[in-house]
N, C-alpha and C positions, 0 to 999 in steps of 0.2 A: 554408497554415494557415487554419483556419476563423476567422471573426470571432466574438467573444464576443457572447452575447445579454445584454440588460439594460444595455448601455452606449451610450445614444443619442448621447452627445457624445464624440468621439474625443479631445478635448483634456482630458477628465476624468482626474484623477490615478489613479483606480482602473483605468481602461483601460490606462494606461501600466504600472502595476504588473502587471496581468494579462499583458500582452504580454511583459514582461521575465521574469516568473517561470514562464511556461508551459513553457518548455523544461526547466527544472530539475524541475518537477512531472512532466512526461512521462518524463524519465529515471528518476525515482523509481519510476514505474509499471513501466517496462521492467525495472529492477533487481529489483523485487518479483516480476515474472513469471519472470525467469530463476532466482531463488532457489527459487521454488515448483516450477518445472520440474525443477531439479536435485534437489530434495528427494524428489520422487516417483520418481526413478530409483534412489534408495537404498532398500534393503530395511530397513524398520523400524529402530528403535534410536535411540540418542542423537543421531547426526548428522542423521537424518531429522527428528526433532522440533526440533532446533536450527535447521536451515535453514528448515524450514517455518514455525516461529515467527517467525524474522527476516523472511521474506517476508511473513507476515501483518501484522507490525508496519509494514513499509514500505507495504503495501497499505492499512492503516488510515490512515496519514498521507496517502497519496495520495487516498483517498476523502474525507478531511476537506478537503484542499486543493481538490478539484474540486467539493465540495459534494454528494457522493453518499452519502446516509445508508445505503442498502442495502449498498454496498461497505464502508463503515466498520463497520456492525453485524456483518456476517458475519465480518469479520476480527477483531473483538473476540472473537467466539465462538471463532474458530480459535486465537487467542493463548491464550485460557483453556483450551481443550482440550489444547494443547501443554504449557502450564505444568502442568496436572494430571498428564499422563503423565510429564513429566520428574520431578516430585516423587515420584510413585508408583514410578518406576524407581529413584530414589535410596534408597528405604527397603528 
C-alpha cells in the first residue's frame, strides 16, 4: 500500500485515520466501478439509470473521500443526468 503524502509524522492522528479508513474507501470505489460496469451492460431503461445513478453516488462519495474534485464533479453531473431521465421516464 502506498504511503500517503502530506503526513510527515506517522504518529499523527490523521495518518492513523487515513491508514484505517483507506480500505473502506477503496472498497467503495470498487463497488462503484462494479455498479457502473453492470449498468452499461443493461440496455437503457429504468434499471440502467438506477444502477448507473447508484454507482455515480458511490463514486461521488469516493471522490470526496480521496479529495479528488474532478471525480466528485463529474459524478454530480452523472447523478443529475440520471435523475433527470428517471423523472422524465415517470411522466
